[in-house]
C-alpha positions as CSV (number, residue, x, y, z in Angstrom):
1,M,-27.3,242.2,94.3
2,R,-24.1,242.4,92.3
3,P,-24.4,243.4,88.7
4,R,-23.9,240.7,86.1
5,L,-21.5,240.8,83.0
6,R,-23.3,241.9,79.8
7,R,-22.2,241.0,76.4
8,R,-22.0,243.8,73.8
9,N,-23.7,243.2,70.5
10,A,-24.5,239.6,71.5
11,A,-26.3,237.4,69.3
12,P,-29.2,235.3,70.5
13,E,-28.4,232.6,73.1
14,K,-27.7,229.0,72.4
15,H,-27.3,225.9,74.6
16,D,-23.8,224.6,75.2
17,P,-22.7,221.1,76.4
18,F,-22.1,222.3,80.1
19,G,-25.9,223.3,80.3
20,T,-25.2,227.1,80.5
21,Q,-26.4,229.7,77.9
22,V,-23.4,231.2,76.1
23,P,-24.2,234.1,73.7
24,D,-22.0,234.7,70.6
25,G,-20.7,238.1,71.5
26,L,-17.0,238.8,71.2
27,W,-16.9,241.5,73.9
28,L,-18.1,241.7,77.5
29,K,-18.5,245.0,79.5
30,C,-17.3,244.5,83.1
31,P,-20.2,246.0,85.3
32,R,-17.4,247.1,87.8
33,C,-14.8,248.9,85.9
34,R,-17.0,249.3,82.7
35,E,-14.1,248.1,80.6
36,L,-14.5,246.1,77.5
37,V,-13.0,242.6,77.7
38,Y,-12.4,240.1,74.9
39,S,-14.9,237.1,75.7
40,R,-12.2,234.6,75.0
41,E,-9.7,236.2,77.3
42,F,-12.4,236.4,79.9
43,E,-13.2,232.7,79.6
44,R,-9.4,231.8,79.8
45,N,-9.3,233.7,83.0
46,L,-12.0,231.5,84.4
47,S,-14.7,234.2,84.3
48,V,-12.7,236.9,86.1
49,C,-12.3,240.3,84.7
50,P,-8.4,240.9,83.9
51,R,-8.8,244.5,84.4
52,C,-10.3,244.8,88.0
53,N,-10.5,241.2,89.2
54,Y,-14.4,240.9,89.1
55,H,-15.5,237.5,89.6
56,A,-18.6,236.5,87.6
57,R,-20.7,233.7,88.6
58,L,-19.9,230.2,87.4
59,S,-22.4,227.2,86.8
60,A,-21.9,224.0,88.7
61,R,-20.4,222.3,85.7
62,Q,-17.9,225.2,85.1
63,R,-16.9,225.1,88.5
64,I,-16.1,221.5,88.6
65,A,-14.3,221.8,85.4
66,S,-12.1,224.4,86.8
67,I,-11.4,222.6,90.0
68,A,-11.4,219.0,89.4
69,D,-8.6,217.0,87.4
70,P,-9.7,216.3,84.0
71,G,-11.9,213.1,83.6
72,S,-11.7,212.5,87.4
73,F,-15.3,213.6,88.3
74,V,-17.7,210.8,88.8
75,E,-21.2,212.1,89.7
76,W,-23.2,210.8,92.7
77,D,-27.1,210.6,93.0
78,A,-28.0,212.2,89.7
79,E,-31.2,210.4,89.6
80,L,-32.7,212.1,92.7
81,V,-35.6,214.7,91.8
82,A,-37.8,216.7,93.8
83,A,-41.3,215.7,94.8
84,D,-44.2,218.0,95.6
85,P,-45.2,217.2,99.2
86,L,-47.4,220.2,99.5
87,G,-49.1,220.4,96.1
88,F,-47.6,223.9,95.9
89,R,-48.9,226.6,93.4
90,A,-47.6,230.1,92.8
91,L,-49.5,232.4,90.4
92,D,-51.3,229.4,89.3
93,E,-48.0,227.6,88.3
94,P,-47.5,224.2,89.9
95,Y,-44.2,223.3,91.6
96,P,-43.6,220.5,89.1
97,Q,-43.9,222.8,86.3
98,K,-41.5,225.1,88.1
99,I,-39.1,222.4,88.4
100,Q,-39.2,221.4,84.7
101,E,-38.5,225.1,83.7
102,A,-35.5,225.1,86.0
103,R,-34.1,221.9,84.4
104,R,-34.5,223.3,81.0
105,R,-32.7,226.7,82.0
106,S,-29.9,225.2,84.1
107,G,-29.3,221.8,82.4
108,E,-29.3,220.3,85.8
109,R,-31.8,218.0,87.5
110,E,-31.4,219.7,91.0
111,A,-29.6,222.6,92.6
112,L,-26.7,220.6,93.9
113,V,-24.3,218.4,92.0
114,T,-22.1,216.0,94.0
115,G,-19.6,213.4,93.3
116,A,-16.0,212.1,93.7
117,A,-13.0,213.7,92.2
118,T,-9.4,214.5,92.5
119,I,-7.7,217.9,92.7
120,L,-4.2,217.7,91.5
121,G,-4.1,214.1,92.3
122,V,-5.7,214.4,95.7
123,P,-9.1,212.6,96.3
124,V,-12.1,214.5,97.4
125,A,-15.7,214.6,97.4
126,L,-17.4,217.5,95.9
127,A,-20.7,219.2,96.4
128,V,-21.3,222.3,94.2
129,A,-24.4,224.3,94.1
130,E,-26.1,225.5,90.8
131,F,-27.4,229.1,91.4
132,G,-29.2,228.9,88.0
133,F,-31.6,226.1,89.4
134,L,-34.1,228.1,91.5
135,G,-31.5,230.2,93.0
136,A,-29.8,227.1,94.4
137,S,-32.5,227.1,97.0
138,M,-32.1,224.2,99.6
139,G,-35.0,221.7,99.2
140,S,-35.3,218.2,100.3
141,V,-33.3,216.8,97.3
142,F,-30.6,219.3,97.9
143,G,-30.2,218.2,101.6
144,E,-30.4,214.6,100.8
145,K,-27.7,214.8,98.2
146,F,-25.4,216.8,100.5
147,A,-25.8,214.4,103.4
148,R,-25.1,211.4,101.1
149,A,-22.1,213.0,99.9
150,A,-20.8,213.6,103.5
151,E,-21.5,209.9,104.5
152,R,-19.8,208.7,101.4
153,A,-16.8,210.9,101.8
154,A,-16.4,209.6,105.3
155,A,-16.7,206.0,104.2
156,D,-14.1,206.5,101.3
157,G,-11.8,208.5,103.4
158,R,-12.2,211.7,101.4
159,A,-12.3,215.3,102.2
160,L,-15.5,217.1,101.5
161,V,-15.1,220.3,99.6
162,A,-18.5,222.3,99.2
163,F,-19.0,225.3,96.9
164,A,-22.0,227.3,98.6
165,S,-24.2,229.5,96.8
166,S,-27.8,230.0,97.4
167,G,-30.7,232.4,97.8
168,G,-32.1,230.5,100.8
169,A,-34.7,227.9,101.6
170,R,-37.0,226.6,99.0
171,M,-40.4,227.9,99.7
172,H,-42.2,225.4,97.4
173,E,-41.6,222.7,100.0
174,G,-42.3,224.6,103.1
175,V,-41.1,223.1,106.5
176,F,-39.5,220.2,104.4
177,S,-36.9,222.7,103.0
178,L,-36.3,224.0,106.7
179,F,-35.6,220.4,107.8
180,Q,-32.6,220.3,105.5
181,M,-30.8,222.7,107.8
182,P,-30.2,220.5,110.8
183,K,-30.0,217.5,108.5
184,T,-26.8,218.9,106.7
185,I,-25.3,219.8,110.0
186,V,-25.8,216.3,111.4
187,A,-24.2,214.8,108.1
188,V,-21.2,216.8,108.4
189,E,-20.6,215.1,112.1
190,A,-19.8,211.8,110.1
191,L,-16.5,213.5,108.6
192,A,-15.7,214.9,112.0
193,S,-15.9,211.3,113.4
194,A,-13.7,209.9,110.7
195,R,-11.3,212.7,111.4
196,L,-11.8,214.1,107.8
197,P,-11.8,217.9,106.9
198,F,-14.8,219.5,105.6
199,I,-14.1,222.7,103.5
200,A,-16.5,225.3,102.4
201,V,-16.0,227.8,99.7
202,L,-18.5,230.6,99.7
203,V,-19.2,232.1,96.4
204,D,-21.6,235.0,95.2
205,P,-24.3,235.1,96.4
206,C,-24.5,232.9,99.7
207,Y,-27.7,233.4,101.7
208,G,-30.3,232.2,103.8
209,G,-30.6,228.5,105.2
210,V,-27.3,227.5,103.3
211,T,-25.2,230.1,105.3
212,A,-27.0,229.3,108.5
213,S,-26.2,225.8,108.3
214,F,-23.4,223.6,106.8
215,A,-21.7,226.4,104.9
216,T,-20.5,228.0,108.2
217,I,-19.7,225.1,110.3
218,A,-16.8,223.9,108.1
219,D,-13.3,223.3,109.4
220,L,-12.0,225.8,106.9
221,I,-14.3,228.5,105.4
222,L,-12.9,230.1,102.2
223,A,-14.6,232.8,99.9
224,E,-14.0,234.1,96.5
225,P,-13.3,238.0,96.1
226,G,-16.3,240.1,96.4
227,A,-18.7,237.5,97.1
228,M,-21.9,238.6,99.2
229,I,-22.5,236.4,102.2
230,G,-25.2,236.6,104.9
231,F,-28.5,235.3,106.1
232,A,-31.0,238.0,105.2
233,G,-29.9,240.7,102.5
234,P,-28.7,244.2,103.4
235,R,-32.0,245.8,102.3
236,V,-34.0,243.7,104.7
237,I,-31.7,244.3,107.6
238,E,-31.8,248.1,107.1
239,Q,-35.6,248.0,106.8
240,V,-35.7,245.9,110.0
241,T,-33.3,247.7,112.2
242,R,-33.7,251.2,110.6
243,Q,-29.9,251.8,110.7
244,K,-27.4,252.4,107.9
245,L,-25.2,249.6,107.2
246,P,-21.3,250.1,107.0
247,S,-19.6,250.1,103.8
248,G,-18.8,246.7,102.3
249,F,-21.2,244.9,104.6
250,Q,-21.6,241.2,104.0
251,S,-18.8,241.2,101.4
252,A,-16.2,238.5,101.6
253,E,-13.5,241.2,102.7
254,F,-16.0,242.5,105.5
255,L,-16.6,239.0,106.8
256,L,-12.6,238.3,106.7
257,E,-12.0,241.4,108.6
258,H,-14.5,240.5,111.3
259,G,-13.4,237.0,111.6
260,M,-16.3,235.0,110.0
261,I,-14.2,233.4,107.1
262,D,-10.6,232.1,107.2
263,A,-9.4,233.3,103.8
264,I,-10.2,234.9,100.6
265,V,-8.7,233.0,97.7
266,P,-8.8,234.2,94.0
267,R,-10.4,231.8,91.6
268,Q,-7.1,231.3,89.6
269,H,-5.5,230.0,92.8
270,L,-8.4,228.2,94.3
271,R,-7.5,224.7,92.8
272,D,-3.8,224.8,94.1
273,E,-4.8,226.1,97.4
274,L,-7.6,223.5,97.9
275,A,-5.2,220.8,97.0
276,R,-2.7,222.1,99.4
277,F,-5.2,222.4,102.2
278,V,-6.5,219.0,101.8
279,R,-3.0,217.6,102.0
280,L,-2.2,219.6,105.1
281,L,-5.5,218.6,106.9
282,T,-5.3,214.9,105.9
283,G,-1.6,214.2,105.8
284,Y,-2.2,212.8,102.2
285,R,0.9,211.5,100.3
286,R,0.5,210.9,96.8
287,P,1.7,207.2,96.1
288,S,4.7,207.0,93.9
289,A,4.5,205.3,90.6
290,S,7.0,202.7,91.3
291,P,9.7,202.1,94.1
292,V,13.1,203.5,93.3
293,T,15.7,200.7,93.3
294,R,19.2,202.2,94.3
295,R,22.2,200.6,92.5
296,E,25.0,199.6,94.9
297,S,28.3,201.0,93.6
298,T,31.1,198.4,93.0
299,P,34.6,198.9,94.6
C-alpha cells in the first residue's frame, strides 16, 4: 500500500465541516520525498506534494469540492442506508455496529456519494467513492446508488463521471455484494443507449470488484499519477504465481504503458480536462446569456 502523509508535531484531531479528520499541525512530511511541506500550501495544491507530485487521498466531499462548480452539487439518494441481510458478525461485532462506526469516522452515510453538478458550466452526474467508509467496499447500497445515478444521468442527458476507489467487495453482505458487479455494468448500458459518455477516474487505491466491473468499462478511463489499480493486490499475486512482479506493477503509469487506461491526469488539471472531455464527447455548447444584436451601419 502507498504510505500516507504524516503531520509533524500534530495536535489531536478534530472534526471539520466536510466530514474528514484534519489535525492542527503546521507541517507535513511527504512519505515519498521526505521533505517538509507547509500544510496550507499542501491544501492549496489540492493535497499534492509541491516537491515530488505525490497525490494524497481525498475524501469524497473534498473531491467534489475540487471538481464541481461552487454551489452546483445537488446530492442524490442520501437517505439510502445498508441493511444487514446476513446478520453478519465479525469478532463478535455486528455489521450494523460496524456501519455506525464507519459513519462516525467518515461523516458519510455510505461509501458512494452521487448527485448532479456542473464542471466549468458543463452539466454532469457524479459518483464519488469515499474510501474512509469501510474502504469504499461495494455493497448493496453502493451498487444501488451507482445504478440510480447512471439511470438519472441518462434521463437528464448528462454525462456520468465516476471517481472509483475501493478495496473490493463488502464481505459483510456476502453474495449480495457480488451481485453489484453485474448490476453496475448493466446500469451503464442506459448511458450507452442514450449516447451519453461514461468517464471513470481511477484514484488510489482501486481494487477488487469495482475494478472488475464499472470502473474499467467506461468510454474514457483516466487515472491520477501514482494510483494503484488492480483486482488482487501485488503481494497476493506474487504468493499465488510465485513469480517476481515487474517494477511499478499495477501503478497508473504501468497500466497506461500497457494500454489499460487512456490517460493520466494530474489533480490540478483534472477539472479542466473533465470539462473538455465531456464537451468533446457530448457536443455540449454553453448557452449564451443573451442574443447579440448587430447594429446596422447607416450610410
